[in-house]
N, C-alpha and C positions, 0 to 999 in steps of 0.2 A: 746851659746844662753841660756838665762834664761828660766825656766819653764813657766813664765808668757808670755814671748815673743813667745815661741813655741805654747802656747795656742792661742794667738792672730793670729799666722800664720795659725794654723789649722782651725780657724774660718773663715779666709779669703778664704781658699781653700775648705770649706765645700760643699758637694754636696746636702745638704738639700734643698736649695732654688731652684736649678735646678730640683730636683726630684719633688718638689711640683708643679713647673711650668709645667712640662711635664704632670703630672697627670691631672691638670686642663685643659690643652690644649687637651690632648688625648681624654677626655670625649666628646668633641664636634664632633669628627669624622674627624677633620681636623688636619693636622700637620702644620697649618699656612702657607700653600702654596697659599692660596686664599686671606688671609688678614693678616696684621701684628698687633698683639696685643700690645698696649703700655705697657711699663714695669710697670707702676703704676696702671694698670687696671686688674680686675679679670673678668673672664667669668661667667655669670650667666647660670645655667642649671636647667631644670626641672628634679628632681630625683625620683619623686613618683607620684602617682595618686591623691595626696591630692591637694585641691584647693590652688591657689596662688594669692596673691594680689600684683600688680605691678603698680608703677607710671612710665609712659614713659616720659622721659625728652627730650625736643627738643634740637637741637644743631645748630650752625651756619654752613650753607651749604658751601661746597667747590666746586670744579670743577666736572662736569659730572653727577650730580644727575638728574635722568630722570623726577622727579616730583617737583623740586624746583630750583630756581635760586641761584647763588652764593650770599652769604651774608644774605639770608633769614633764618628764623628759620623753621626747619622741624624735623619730629620725626623718620624717618627711612631712610635706604639706601637699595634699591633693587638692586640686582646684580644676575648674572647667572654663574653657574659653570659647568664644565665637571668633572664627578667623575671617579675615578679609571683609571687615565691616566699614562702611562709610566711604567717602570719597578717597581717603588715603589708604583704604584696604588694610586696616590694622586690626589688632586683636584686642578683645575686651573680655573681662571676666563675666561669666554667665551668672546672673543673680539667682536664678532658680536652682541650678545644680550646686552652686558654691555656697550661697547664703540662705537657701530655702525661702527666697522672696520672689515676688512677681518679676518676670523678665520680659521686656518689650520684644526682644529678638525671638525668644521662645514663643511668645504670644503670636507674633507675626508669622512665624513658621507653622504653628498649629493651624492658623487661618488658611495659609496656603495649602496645607495638606488636605483640606476639605474641598479645595477647588479642583475639579477634574481637569481643567485646562492649565493649571499652574505648571511652571517650569520645574520638573522633578530634579534637575541638576541644582537649581537654586535652593530647593528645599533641603537637599542633601548637604549642600555647602554651608547652610546655616546651622547645622546640627552642632551642639557643643562638644568639644573635644576634651578628653581627660588628660591632664598633665600633672607633673609633680615637681616640687622643689626640694633640694637636698643641700646640706652642708657636707662637703667632702674634702678629703686630703688625698691628693695624687701622690702615692708613695714614691714615684719616680721623680717628683718635683716637690719635696717636702718644704723647700724654702719659700714656696708661694703661700704656705699656711692654709688656713681653711678657706676654700673657695665655694661659690654657689654653683649648683648644677640644676638646670631647668631642662626637662625632657618629657616627651610624650610617655604616658603610662604604658602604651603598647610597644614601645621601643626598649623599655628596661624594666619598669616596675612589675609588669605582668609576669615576666620571666622570673624575677626575684620572688614574687608571691608563690609561683608554682613550685620553685625549688624548696621553699620553706614548708609549703603544704605537703609535699611528697616526701619530705625527709622523715627519718625515724626520730623518736623522742630523744634518744641518747645522742643524736647528732648535735643538738643544741644550736641549730642554725638560726633560730629565732633570736638568739642573743648576739647576732652579728654586730649590732651597733652599740653594745655595752662598752663602757670605758674600760672596764676590767674583764678580761676573758672574751673579748670580742673577736671578730674575724675580719681579715682583709678580703675583699671581694675581687677575684680575678675574673675579669669580664672578657669573653670572647666576642669579637666585633666582626660584623659582616656588612659590606657596602651593598646597598640595594637602591632601586630606583622606582619611581612612580610618577606618571605623567611627565616623563623626561627630567624629573628632579631627583638627584641622588641624595641619599642620606645613610647614616650609619645606625645599625640595629644591634643591640646586645643579644646574641644568640646562645650564650652559655654563661652561667654564673657558678664559679667554684669558690668554696669557702675555705680560706687558709687561716689557721690560727695565727694571730699577730705575735710578732717577736716581743713586743713590749706593750704594756698597758698605757693608757692615757691618764694623766692627772686631771682632776676636776677643773684646773685652771684653763684647760682647752675650751671649756664652755664659754669663757669670756670672748673667745674669737668667733663664736658662731653667731649667726643672724636669726632672729625670731622670724621664721618664715610666714607666720600668720599675720604679722604686722606690715608686711611690705606689699601685699596685694592691693591693687588699685581698684576700688569698688565704686563704680559710677552710680549716680542717682538714676531712678527709673526714667524720669523725663529727659535727662541729659542723654542717656543712652538711646532713647527713642528718637530724639532729634537727629542724632548721628546716623541711626539706621535709616530714617526716612529720606535722608539725602540719597542713599542708594536705591531705596524702593521707588522713589519718584523717577529716578533715571531709568529703572527697569520698566516702569509703566510707559514711559515715552517710547522706549525701544519696542515694546510690544505693539504699540499703535502703528509704528512704521512697518513692522513685519509681522505677519501671521504665520505661525508655525503649527503644523498639525502634530500634537503630542502623541507619543506612543502610549496608548492606553493598555492597561493590563489585561491580558487574556488569561483568565484564571480557571484553574481546576480547583475550585474553592474547597478548603477543608469544610466539612459540613458542620458549621458552628453558627450560632445566632449572633446578631449584633449585640444583644445583651451580653453576649460574649462568654464563651467558655475558654477564651484565651487566658493563659496563665503565665506568670513569670517563670522563665526557664524553658518555655516551649521553643523548639527549634523551628524556624520559619524560613521561607524564601520570599523575596520581594523582587518583582521584575521591574527594571528601570531601563528604558530605552532598548528593550529587547534582550537585556542581559539579566540573568538571575543572580541575585545577591543573597547568600545565606547568612543567617544571624540568629541571635537568641533574644527573646523578649525579656527585658529587664524591668518593665513597669507597665501597668495597664490603667488607662483612664476611661472608665465606663461613661462618664458624662460627655467627654469629647469624642467617644468612640474611636480612640486611637491607642496604639501600643508603642511604647518606646523600645526600639530594636537596636541592639548592639551588633553591628555587622562584623563578620570575620576579618574584614580589612581594617577594623579599628574605629570606623565612623559610628556615630550614634544618631538615630533619627526617629521622629515620631511618625508612625505609619497608620493610616486609617484601617479599621478592621477589614473593610472591603478589599483592601490591597494586600492582604496577608494570605499566603499559602502555607500549609503545613509541610515542613521538609519531610522527605521520605525517611522513614525510620531506618536506622542502621541496626541490624540484629546484633545482639551481644555475642561474642565468641563463646562457644562452649568450652568448658574447662579442658576437654581433650584436645581442642584446637590450638591451645596456647603452645607456640613452638619452642618455648624455652623451659628449662628447669633450673632450680637452684643448684649451683655447682657447675653450670655450663660455662665454658670459656667462650667469650664473645669479643667483638671489636666494635668501637664506636668512633665516629669522626667528630673531632673538636677543633675548631679554628682551622679547618682544612687539613688536619693531620689525623692519622689513624692510630688509636691506642687500643691495646689489648688488656683484658682483665677477666675476672670471674664473677658470675652473678651470685650475690650473697643472699638476696631476698627478693621475692616476687609478690607484689600486691596489686590486684586488679590488673590494669594494663601497664604497670610500671615495674621496673627492675632496678634494684640497687646494685651497682657494680663497683667492685674493688679492683682498681687498675694495678698493673704491674709496678708502676712508679710510686704506689702507696696512696694516691688520691682515690677518693670514692665519690660517686655522684649517682643521681637517680635519672633514669632515661625512660622514655616511652619504648615499649617493646618493638615498635615499628622502626625505631632508630638504631637497633642493634643488629649485628650480623653474627650468626653463630659460626664459630671456627670449624673447619673440617675436622672429622674425627681423627684422621691420621696426624694432622697438625697438632691436635690437642694431645694425643698420646705421646708424640715426639716431645712436646713441650714438657709434659709431666715426667717423661723419662729423663730428660736432661736435668730437670730440677731435682729429681730424686737422687741423682748421682752426687749432688752437693750436700745432701742431708746425711745425718748420722743413722746408722742401722737401728740402734735402740736409743730411746729418748727417756731420760729420767723426768719425773714429775717436776714441773716448775722450771724446765730447761728448754731453751730454743734449739731446735734440731739443725738450725742453719747458722749458728754462731752469734745470733743476736742476743739482746737482753729480753728475757721473758717478762711480759707485762708492760714493756716499754716500746719495743720495736714492732708492734703488732701490725702496723700499716706502712712500714718504711722499707721493707725488704721485698724484692721481686718474688722471692719464694713464699711470701705470705699467702699468695693466692691458693696454693695447693698444700699449705702446711697442715699436718694432721692434728695439731694442737692449737689452731688459730682461735677457735671459739673460746677456749679456756684462757688463752693469752689475752684476748680482747676483753674478757670479763675481768681479768686481773688489772688490765690497764684502766678500765672504768672505775674499779674499786679504789684505785690510787688517785683518781682525778678529784 
């Protein structure tokens, strides 16, 4: 064999491609036992606390998507996984939550929940976790094309849902994934840690109008996220689970541990249960109270599915539930802000100033001095001091014209066009009319 032929043969047998693929896969926390990554796709991952700009690209839905019908365009695939299962401690798709079919892991977990001597940490660890898949384009690395993004719902999707839910109808944020007229998502990232493991969480989502629309050809680069989930058969999943369960039984025989039983000040409710979806509850585990919300009630099993504030979901026996102390709603007079107040808010570690344009319940829509607008919890806003506010208005007033004609911007901008781009827009006397004119042209 010639040197040239040997070189070609060595190239074919090179381990570089496999090593690169393993590195990219391993960073997600999955060994692809939950979904199958197409060979021509790369996994996107957040690697630092620097802000990220993503375009989420819709795909043609396949079978089983809980939020869209087959053939429709949709932007994500929600699914549920059980973590650290089997000897290899890998992740598997939950059949009950994802496919609405019997799941051996959920069955085993429900059985443990009825045992007063069961390991509560084990019960909690077996709870299915909500995760999502997306097709995304990183606008800073467009040459990588459409990548796949897999992430916990509680680290991104929950924040996205909140921003859309709390937006005004004229914001149009629900159209963020449209090919025409969509939005680029500017994500504020924060590094956090839990059990000595660090991770990155999306703490803010800002919607930026895209510079250009996408052609429908981009859909050919997307992955059908419904088709790549790895769904195990019940018996196969049960066999994998029992490897771990058998090991746990052996460990229990070697050591006897007195479990921390719940000391309850029970909510006065019957087992037949007046517990309802949406009830705020507290569950004591190993001496620590964990607050959460009931998301499902099973009268036959006498258990309630609780989504804890830390993101975990777990089936809890009625006997182990306490009603959380009610938080009194603030009186209208107690709300510390009014529309028109100048406030500051912290985003990505930096402080930005703006003016409240609308207040609804415990949320406020803020128009910032740089033209961005976003919705915040009132608790996350700081009201600027009165003297600072007056000084700010005084300085801005000097820039404006004394008298303003109808249909004219007092600060030299274009009426009906620059309604959110000038710092002076916050205190502009004709902002509402300018904004109406802008909407009429859109």
